[in-house]
mmCIF file of the C-alpha atoms, coordinates in Angstrom:
data_MODEL
# 
_entry.id   MODEL 
# 
loop_
_atom_site.group_PDB 
_atom_site.id 
_atom_site.type_symbol 
_atom_site.label_atom_id 
_atom_site.label_alt_id 
_atom_site.label_comp_id 
_atom_site.label_asym_id 
_atom_site.label_entity_id 
_atom_site.label_seq_id 
_atom_site.pdbx_PDB_ins_code 
_atom_site.Cartn_x 
_atom_site.Cartn_y 
_atom_site.Cartn_z 
_atom_site.occupancy 
_atom_site.B_iso_or_equiv 
_atom_site.pdbx_formal_charge 
_atom_site.auth_seq_id 
_atom_site.auth_comp_id 
_atom_site.auth_asym_id 
_atom_site.auth_atom_id 
_atom_site.pdbx_PDB_model_num 
ATOM 1   C CA . UNK A 1 1   ? -3.968  -12.621 4.763   1.00 0.00 ? 1   UNK A CA 1 
ATOM 2   C CA . UNK A 1 2   ? -6.306  -10.733 2.513   1.00 0.00 ? 2   UNK A CA 1 
ATOM 3   C CA . UNK A 1 3   ? -8.175  -8.969  5.825   1.00 0.00 ? 3   UNK A CA 1 
ATOM 4   C CA . UNK A 1 4   ? -5.084  -8.121  6.816   1.00 0.00 ? 4   UNK A CA 1 
ATOM 5   C CA . UNK A 1 5   ? -3.491  -6.464  3.900   1.00 0.00 ? 5   UNK A CA 1 
ATOM 6   C CA . UNK A 1 6   ? -7.096  -4.065  4.047   1.00 0.00 ? 6   UNK A CA 1 
ATOM 7   C CA . UNK A 1 7   ? -6.657  -3.339  7.510   1.00 0.00 ? 7   UNK A CA 1 
ATOM 8   C CA . UNK A 1 8   ? -2.682  -2.350  6.776   1.00 0.00 ? 8   UNK A CA 1 
ATOM 9   C CA . UNK A 1 9   ? -4.405  0.064   3.932   1.00 0.00 ? 9   UNK A CA 1 
ATOM 10  C CA . UNK A 1 10  ? -7.311  1.549   5.802   1.00 0.00 ? 10  UNK A CA 1 
ATOM 11  C CA . UNK A 1 11  ? -5.633  2.031   8.694   1.00 0.00 ? 11  UNK A CA 1 
ATOM 12  C CA . UNK A 1 12  ? -2.390  3.816   6.816   1.00 0.00 ? 12  UNK A CA 1 
ATOM 13  C CA . UNK A 1 13  ? -5.282  5.806   4.611   1.00 0.00 ? 13  UNK A CA 1 
ATOM 14  C CA . UNK A 1 14  ? -4.230  4.571   1.376   1.00 0.00 ? 14  UNK A CA 1 
ATOM 15  C CA . UNK A 1 15  ? -6.361  5.312   -1.952  1.00 0.00 ? 15  UNK A CA 1 
ATOM 16  C CA . UNK A 1 16  ? -7.576  1.548   -3.316  1.00 0.00 ? 16  UNK A CA 1 
ATOM 17  C CA . UNK A 1 17  ? -10.067 -0.401  -4.618  1.00 0.00 ? 17  UNK A CA 1 
ATOM 18  C CA . UNK A 1 18  ? -10.918 -4.012  -4.585  1.00 0.00 ? 18  UNK A CA 1 
ATOM 19  C CA . UNK A 1 19  ? -11.712 -5.775  -7.275  1.00 0.00 ? 19  UNK A CA 1 
ATOM 20  C CA . UNK A 1 20  ? -13.012 -9.142  -7.472  1.00 0.00 ? 20  UNK A CA 1 
ATOM 21  C CA . UNK A 1 21  ? -12.694 -11.532 -10.296 1.00 0.00 ? 21  UNK A CA 1 
ATOM 22  C CA . UNK A 1 22  ? -12.542 -15.209 -11.459 1.00 0.00 ? 22  UNK A CA 1 
ATOM 23  C CA . UNK A 1 23  ? -9.333  -16.325 -10.028 1.00 0.00 ? 23  UNK A CA 1 
ATOM 24  C CA . UNK A 1 24  ? -6.461  -16.357 -12.585 1.00 0.00 ? 24  UNK A CA 1 
ATOM 25  C CA . UNK A 1 25  ? -3.614  -16.941 -12.114 1.00 0.00 ? 25  UNK A CA 1 
ATOM 26  C CA . UNK A 1 26  ? -1.650  -15.101 -15.214 1.00 0.00 ? 26  UNK A CA 1 
ATOM 27  C CA . UNK A 1 27  ? -0.825  -11.664 -15.227 1.00 0.00 ? 27  UNK A CA 1 
ATOM 28  C CA . UNK A 1 28  ? -1.338  -10.824 -18.851 1.00 0.00 ? 28  UNK A CA 1 
ATOM 29  C CA . UNK A 1 29  ? -5.366  -12.108 -17.975 1.00 0.00 ? 29  UNK A CA 1 
ATOM 30  C CA . UNK A 1 30  ? -5.388  -10.911 -14.701 1.00 0.00 ? 30  UNK A CA 1 
ATOM 31  C CA . UNK A 1 31  ? -4.568  -7.433  -15.751 1.00 0.00 ? 31  UNK A CA 1 
ATOM 32  C CA . UNK A 1 32  ? -7.248  -7.303  -18.577 1.00 0.00 ? 32  UNK A CA 1 
ATOM 33  C CA . UNK A 1 33  ? -10.118 -8.268  -15.864 1.00 0.00 ? 33  UNK A CA 1 
ATOM 34  C CA . UNK A 1 34  ? -8.675  -5.408  -13.555 1.00 0.00 ? 34  UNK A CA 1 
ATOM 35  C CA . UNK A 1 35  ? -8.289  -2.862  -16.651 1.00 0.00 ? 35  UNK A CA 1 
ATOM 36  C CA . UNK A 1 36  ? -5.180  -1.796  -16.089 1.00 0.00 ? 36  UNK A CA 1 
ATOM 37  C CA . UNK A 1 37  ? -1.779  -2.167  -17.821 1.00 0.00 ? 37  UNK A CA 1 
ATOM 38  C CA . UNK A 1 38  ? 0.502   -4.977  -17.630 1.00 0.00 ? 38  UNK A CA 1 
ATOM 39  C CA . UNK A 1 39  ? 3.321   -3.084  -16.172 1.00 0.00 ? 39  UNK A CA 1 
ATOM 40  C CA . UNK A 1 40  ? 0.781   -1.914  -13.633 1.00 0.00 ? 40  UNK A CA 1 
ATOM 41  C CA . UNK A 1 41  ? 1.098   -5.490  -11.717 1.00 0.00 ? 41  UNK A CA 1 
ATOM 42  C CA . UNK A 1 42  ? 3.016   -5.775  -9.047  1.00 0.00 ? 42  UNK A CA 1 
ATOM 43  C CA . UNK A 1 43  ? 4.581   -9.129  -9.296  1.00 0.00 ? 43  UNK A CA 1 
ATOM 44  C CA . UNK A 1 44  ? 5.997   -11.093 -6.095  1.00 0.00 ? 44  UNK A CA 1 
ATOM 45  C CA . UNK A 1 45  ? 8.286   -13.666 -5.713  1.00 0.00 ? 45  UNK A CA 1 
ATOM 46  C CA . UNK A 1 46  ? 10.190  -15.029 -3.059  1.00 0.00 ? 46  UNK A CA 1 
ATOM 47  C CA . UNK A 1 47  ? 13.284  -16.338 -3.409  1.00 0.00 ? 47  UNK A CA 1 
ATOM 48  C CA . UNK A 1 48  ? 16.744  -17.373 -1.326  1.00 0.00 ? 48  UNK A CA 1 
ATOM 49  C CA . UNK A 1 49  ? 19.578  -15.310 -1.369  1.00 0.00 ? 49  UNK A CA 1 
ATOM 50  C CA . UNK A 1 50  ? 22.781  -17.167 -0.392  1.00 0.00 ? 50  UNK A CA 1 
ATOM 51  C CA . UNK A 1 51  ? 26.799  -17.412 -0.070  1.00 0.00 ? 51  UNK A CA 1 
ATOM 52  C CA . UNK A 1 52  ? 29.023  -15.118 1.667   1.00 0.00 ? 52  UNK A CA 1 
ATOM 53  C CA . UNK A 1 53  ? 27.960  -15.720 4.519   1.00 0.00 ? 53  UNK A CA 1 
ATOM 54  C CA . UNK A 1 54  ? 24.283  -14.489 3.497   1.00 0.00 ? 54  UNK A CA 1 
ATOM 55  C CA . UNK A 1 55  ? 21.215  -16.750 4.190   1.00 0.00 ? 55  UNK A CA 1 
ATOM 56  C CA . UNK A 1 56  ? 18.316  -14.312 3.495   1.00 0.00 ? 56  UNK A CA 1 
ATOM 57  C CA . UNK A 1 57  ? 14.713  -14.866 2.088   1.00 0.00 ? 57  UNK A CA 1 
ATOM 58  C CA . UNK A 1 58  ? 13.706  -11.777 -0.341  1.00 0.00 ? 58  UNK A CA 1 
ATOM 59  C CA . UNK A 1 59  ? 9.912   -11.268 -0.871  1.00 0.00 ? 59  UNK A CA 1 
ATOM 60  C CA . UNK A 1 60  ? 10.782  -9.154  -4.220  1.00 0.00 ? 60  UNK A CA 1 
ATOM 61  C CA . UNK A 1 61  ? 8.415   -7.113  -6.089  1.00 0.00 ? 61  UNK A CA 1 
ATOM 62  C CA . UNK A 1 62  ? 8.852   -5.973  -9.872  1.00 0.00 ? 62  UNK A CA 1 
ATOM 63  C CA . UNK A 1 63  ? 6.576   -4.931  -12.585 1.00 0.00 ? 63  UNK A CA 1 
ATOM 64  C CA . UNK A 1 64  ? 4.417   -7.797  -14.179 1.00 0.00 ? 64  UNK A CA 1 
ATOM 65  C CA . UNK A 1 65  ? 5.705   -6.895  -17.580 1.00 0.00 ? 65  UNK A CA 1 
ATOM 66  C CA . UNK A 1 66  ? 9.562   -7.123  -16.468 1.00 0.00 ? 66  UNK A CA 1 
ATOM 67  C CA . UNK A 1 67  ? 11.966  -10.149 -15.947 1.00 0.00 ? 67  UNK A CA 1 
ATOM 68  C CA . UNK A 1 68  ? 14.080  -10.538 -12.923 1.00 0.00 ? 68  UNK A CA 1 
ATOM 69  C CA . UNK A 1 69  ? 17.799  -10.797 -12.735 1.00 0.00 ? 69  UNK A CA 1 
ATOM 70  C CA . UNK A 1 70  ? 18.372  -12.711 -9.788  1.00 0.00 ? 70  UNK A CA 1 
ATOM 71  C CA . UNK A 1 71  ? 22.103  -13.067 -10.257 1.00 0.00 ? 71  UNK A CA 1 
ATOM 72  C CA . UNK A 1 72  ? 21.764  -8.886  -9.921  1.00 0.00 ? 72  UNK A CA 1 
ATOM 73  C CA . UNK A 1 73  ? 19.370  -9.354  -6.563  1.00 0.00 ? 73  UNK A CA 1 
ATOM 74  C CA . UNK A 1 74  ? 21.959  -11.825 -5.091  1.00 0.00 ? 74  UNK A CA 1 
ATOM 75  C CA . UNK A 1 75  ? 24.689  -8.919  -5.594  1.00 0.00 ? 75  UNK A CA 1 
ATOM 76  C CA . UNK A 1 76  ? 22.672  -6.333  -3.771  1.00 0.00 ? 76  UNK A CA 1 
ATOM 77  C CA . UNK A 1 77  ? 22.522  -8.345  -0.969  1.00 0.00 ? 77  UNK A CA 1 
ATOM 78  C CA . UNK A 1 78  ? 25.821  -9.074  -0.767  1.00 0.00 ? 78  UNK A CA 1 
ATOM 79  C CA . UNK A 1 79  ? 25.323  -12.962 -1.725  1.00 0.00 ? 79  UNK A CA 1 
ATOM 80  C CA . UNK A 1 80  ? 26.453  -14.993 -4.385  1.00 0.00 ? 80  UNK A CA 1 
ATOM 81  C CA . UNK A 1 81  ? 22.902  -16.710 -6.128  1.00 0.00 ? 81  UNK A CA 1 
ATOM 82  C CA . UNK A 1 82  ? 19.478  -16.399 -6.032  1.00 0.00 ? 82  UNK A CA 1 
ATOM 83  C CA . UNK A 1 83  ? 16.928  -18.922 -6.344  1.00 0.00 ? 83  UNK A CA 1 
ATOM 84  C CA . UNK A 1 84  ? 13.219  -18.880 -6.348  1.00 0.00 ? 84  UNK A CA 1 
ATOM 85  C CA . UNK A 1 85  ? 12.014  -20.260 -3.202  1.00 0.00 ? 85  UNK A CA 1 
ATOM 86  C CA . UNK A 1 86  ? 10.249  -23.795 -3.138  1.00 0.00 ? 86  UNK A CA 1 
ATOM 87  C CA . UNK A 1 87  ? 6.639   -23.737 -2.742  1.00 0.00 ? 87  UNK A CA 1 
ATOM 88  C CA . UNK A 1 88  ? 7.115   -25.408 0.845   1.00 0.00 ? 88  UNK A CA 1 
ATOM 89  C CA . UNK A 1 89  ? 8.784   -22.037 1.483   1.00 0.00 ? 89  UNK A CA 1 
ATOM 90  C CA . UNK A 1 90  ? 6.793   -19.621 -0.218  1.00 0.00 ? 90  UNK A CA 1 
ATOM 91  C CA . UNK A 1 91  ? 3.943   -21.116 1.627   1.00 0.00 ? 91  UNK A CA 1 
ATOM 92  C CA . UNK A 1 92  ? 5.259   -21.218 5.549   1.00 0.00 ? 92  UNK A CA 1 
ATOM 93  C CA . UNK A 1 93  ? 6.645   -17.256 4.487   1.00 0.00 ? 93  UNK A CA 1 
ATOM 94  C CA . UNK A 1 94  ? 3.510   -15.658 2.982   1.00 0.00 ? 94  UNK A CA 1 
ATOM 95  C CA . UNK A 1 95  ? 0.885   -17.916 3.662   1.00 0.00 ? 95  UNK A CA 1 
ATOM 96  C CA . UNK A 1 96  ? -0.517  -17.288 0.376   1.00 0.00 ? 96  UNK A CA 1 
ATOM 97  C CA . UNK A 1 97  ? -1.558  -19.670 -2.461  1.00 0.00 ? 97  UNK A CA 1 
ATOM 98  C CA . UNK A 1 98  ? 1.132   -19.444 -5.068  1.00 0.00 ? 98  UNK A CA 1 
ATOM 99  C CA . UNK A 1 99  ? 0.252   -16.639 -7.444  1.00 0.00 ? 99  UNK A CA 1 
ATOM 100 C CA . UNK A 1 100 ? -1.670  -14.763 -5.066  1.00 0.00 ? 100 UNK A CA 1 
ATOM 101 C CA . UNK A 1 101 ? 1.373   -13.193 -3.183  1.00 0.00 ? 101 UNK A CA 1 
ATOM 102 C CA . UNK A 1 102 ? 0.923   -9.466  -2.176  1.00 0.00 ? 102 UNK A CA 1 
ATOM 103 C CA . UNK A 1 103 ? 3.802   -7.057  -2.394  1.00 0.00 ? 103 UNK A CA 1 
ATOM 104 C CA . UNK A 1 104 ? 3.600   -6.731  1.371   1.00 0.00 ? 104 UNK A CA 1 
ATOM 105 C CA . UNK A 1 105 ? 5.777   -9.252  4.075   1.00 0.00 ? 105 UNK A CA 1 
ATOM 106 C CA . UNK A 1 106 ? 4.131   -10.058 7.286   1.00 0.00 ? 106 UNK A CA 1 
ATOM 107 C CA . UNK A 1 107 ? 7.024   -12.487 8.098   1.00 0.00 ? 107 UNK A CA 1 
ATOM 108 C CA . UNK A 1 108 ? 9.981   -11.230 10.104  1.00 0.00 ? 108 UNK A CA 1 
ATOM 109 C CA . UNK A 1 109 ? 13.150  -13.547 7.577   1.00 0.00 ? 109 UNK A CA 1 
ATOM 110 C CA . UNK A 1 110 ? 11.098  -12.441 4.454   1.00 0.00 ? 110 UNK A CA 1 
ATOM 111 C CA . UNK A 1 111 ? 13.048  -9.244  3.525   1.00 0.00 ? 111 UNK A CA 1 
ATOM 112 C CA . UNK A 1 112 ? 10.986  -7.055  1.067   1.00 0.00 ? 112 UNK A CA 1 
ATOM 113 C CA . UNK A 1 113 ? 12.443  -5.351  -1.854  1.00 0.00 ? 113 UNK A CA 1 
ATOM 114 C CA . UNK A 1 114 ? 11.048  -3.675  -5.085  1.00 0.00 ? 114 UNK A CA 1 
ATOM 115 C CA . UNK A 1 115 ? 12.215  -2.537  -8.344  1.00 0.00 ? 115 UNK A CA 1 
ATOM 116 C CA . UNK A 1 116 ? 12.070  1.223   -8.916  1.00 0.00 ? 116 UNK A CA 1 
ATOM 117 C CA . UNK A 1 117 ? 10.246  0.799   -12.410 1.00 0.00 ? 117 UNK A CA 1 
ATOM 118 C CA . UNK A 1 118 ? 6.554   -0.550  -10.711 1.00 0.00 ? 118 UNK A CA 1 
ATOM 119 C CA . UNK A 1 119 ? 6.676   2.701   -9.277  1.00 0.00 ? 119 UNK A CA 1 
ATOM 120 C CA . UNK A 1 120 ? 7.620   5.192   -11.891 1.00 0.00 ? 120 UNK A CA 1 
ATOM 121 C CA . UNK A 1 121 ? 5.394   4.881   -15.034 1.00 0.00 ? 121 UNK A CA 1 
ATOM 122 C CA . UNK A 1 122 ? 1.923   4.454   -13.308 1.00 0.00 ? 122 UNK A CA 1 
ATOM 123 C CA . UNK A 1 123 ? -0.200  6.186   -10.663 1.00 0.00 ? 123 UNK A CA 1 
ATOM 124 C CA . UNK A 1 124 ? -1.339  3.162   -9.193  1.00 0.00 ? 124 UNK A CA 1 
ATOM 125 C CA . UNK A 1 125 ? -0.175  -0.567  -9.054  1.00 0.00 ? 125 UNK A CA 1 
ATOM 126 C CA . UNK A 1 126 ? -2.429  -3.596  -9.414  1.00 0.00 ? 126 UNK A CA 1 
ATOM 127 C CA . UNK A 1 127 ? -2.007  -7.136  -6.862  1.00 0.00 ? 127 UNK A CA 1 
ATOM 128 C CA . UNK A 1 128 ? -3.508  -10.162 -5.622  1.00 0.00 ? 128 UNK A CA 1 
ATOM 129 C CA . UNK A 1 129 ? -4.495  -9.963  -2.705  1.00 0.00 ? 129 UNK A CA 1 
ATOM 130 C CA . UNK A 1 130 ? -3.963  -13.271 -0.700  1.00 0.00 ? 130 UNK A CA 1 
ATOM 131 C CA . UNK A 1 131 ? -6.421  -14.526 -2.951  1.00 0.00 ? 131 UNK A CA 1 
ATOM 132 C CA . UNK A 1 132 ? -6.482  -15.234 -6.549  1.00 0.00 ? 132 UNK A CA 1 
ATOM 133 C CA . UNK A 1 133 ? -10.074 -13.609 -6.641  1.00 0.00 ? 133 UNK A CA 1 
ATOM 134 C CA . UNK A 1 134 ? -9.259  -10.706 -5.324  1.00 0.00 ? 134 UNK A CA 1 
ATOM 135 C CA . UNK A 1 135 ? -7.007  -8.099  -6.641  1.00 0.00 ? 135 UNK A CA 1 
ATOM 136 C CA . UNK A 1 136 ? -6.348  -4.248  -5.159  1.00 0.00 ? 136 UNK A CA 1 
ATOM 137 C CA . UNK A 1 137 ? -5.769  -1.473  -7.166  1.00 0.00 ? 137 UNK A CA 1 
ATOM 138 C CA . UNK A 1 138 ? -3.638  0.943   -4.732  1.00 0.00 ? 138 UNK A CA 1 
ATOM 139 C CA . UNK A 1 139 ? -1.766  4.572   -5.286  1.00 0.00 ? 139 UNK A CA 1 
ATOM 140 C CA . UNK A 1 140 ? 1.977   3.572   -5.380  1.00 0.00 ? 140 UNK A CA 1 
ATOM 141 C CA . UNK A 1 141 ? 2.669   6.330   -2.892  1.00 0.00 ? 141 UNK A CA 1 
ATOM 142 C CA . UNK A 1 142 ? 0.790   4.954   -0.538  1.00 0.00 ? 142 UNK A CA 1 
ATOM 143 C CA . UNK A 1 143 ? 2.177   1.578   -1.463  1.00 0.00 ? 143 UNK A CA 1 
ATOM 144 C CA . UNK A 1 144 ? 5.770   2.766   -1.034  1.00 0.00 ? 144 UNK A CA 1 
ATOM 145 C CA . UNK A 1 145 ? 4.710   5.102   2.374   1.00 0.00 ? 145 UNK A CA 1 
ATOM 146 C CA . UNK A 1 146 ? 2.770   1.937   4.117   1.00 0.00 ? 146 UNK A CA 1 
ATOM 147 C CA . UNK A 1 147 ? 5.447   -1.103  3.050   1.00 0.00 ? 147 UNK A CA 1 
ATOM 148 C CA . UNK A 1 148 ? 8.554   0.423   2.956   1.00 0.00 ? 148 UNK A CA 1 
ATOM 149 C CA . UNK A 1 149 ? 10.479  -1.811  0.479   1.00 0.00 ? 149 UNK A CA 1 
ATOM 150 C CA . UNK A 1 150 ? 14.204  -1.194  0.215   1.00 0.00 ? 150 UNK A CA 1 
ATOM 151 C CA . UNK A 1 151 ? 14.371  0.144   -3.571  1.00 0.00 ? 151 UNK A CA 1 
ATOM 152 C CA . UNK A 1 152 ? 16.530  -2.336  -5.652  1.00 0.00 ? 152 UNK A CA 1 
ATOM 153 C CA . UNK A 1 153 ? 16.898  -2.942  -9.477  1.00 0.00 ? 153 UNK A CA 1 
ATOM 154 C CA . UNK A 1 154 ? 17.021  -6.180  -10.201 1.00 0.00 ? 154 UNK A CA 1 
ATOM 155 C CA . UNK A 1 155 ? 14.750  -6.687  -13.505 1.00 0.00 ? 155 UNK A CA 1 
ATOM 156 C CA . UNK A 1 156 ? 16.764  -7.860  -16.420 1.00 0.00 ? 156 UNK A CA 1 
ATOM 157 C CA . UNK A 1 157 ? 18.103  -5.605  -18.724 1.00 0.00 ? 157 UNK A CA 1 
ATOM 158 C CA . UNK A 1 158 ? 16.107  -5.649  -21.323 1.00 0.00 ? 158 UNK A CA 1 
ATOM 159 C CA . UNK A 1 159 ? 18.695  -4.273  -23.989 1.00 0.00 ? 159 UNK A CA 1 
ATOM 160 C CA . UNK A 1 160 ? 20.296  -7.803  -23.584 1.00 0.00 ? 160 UNK A CA 1 
# 
């Protein structure tokens, strides 16, 4: 998986660097090690949207300093509710260890969506690339060009 991501980025002439570090799953700790802001971290949530004839797995990407509003996500996709996928489903759809899921979908039934705030504040995003001990810092516009996520506002409104 890690190599697959590197290949995609290299083939797409993306500007990125790889950092090897201790395997820490916490966003706060890993952003400190990477020397990046927490808000640059691309947090990946594998969700299941159901109801209303919808049954869709979604890889939802948002800035690590934000919380997801799963109801907004479900609504956008025409479903009634969204929940986090089970560890078994996550494994089947991403083949990654939990906490190291990259913001790329390699599975045909896993729809990639991303919250636009992640891309509007920083020139680079940071994420674990299939392995907890490897991080990739990637140019934001290169990510958008290569991964082509559907942009959906699904972060929890902080004013609530």
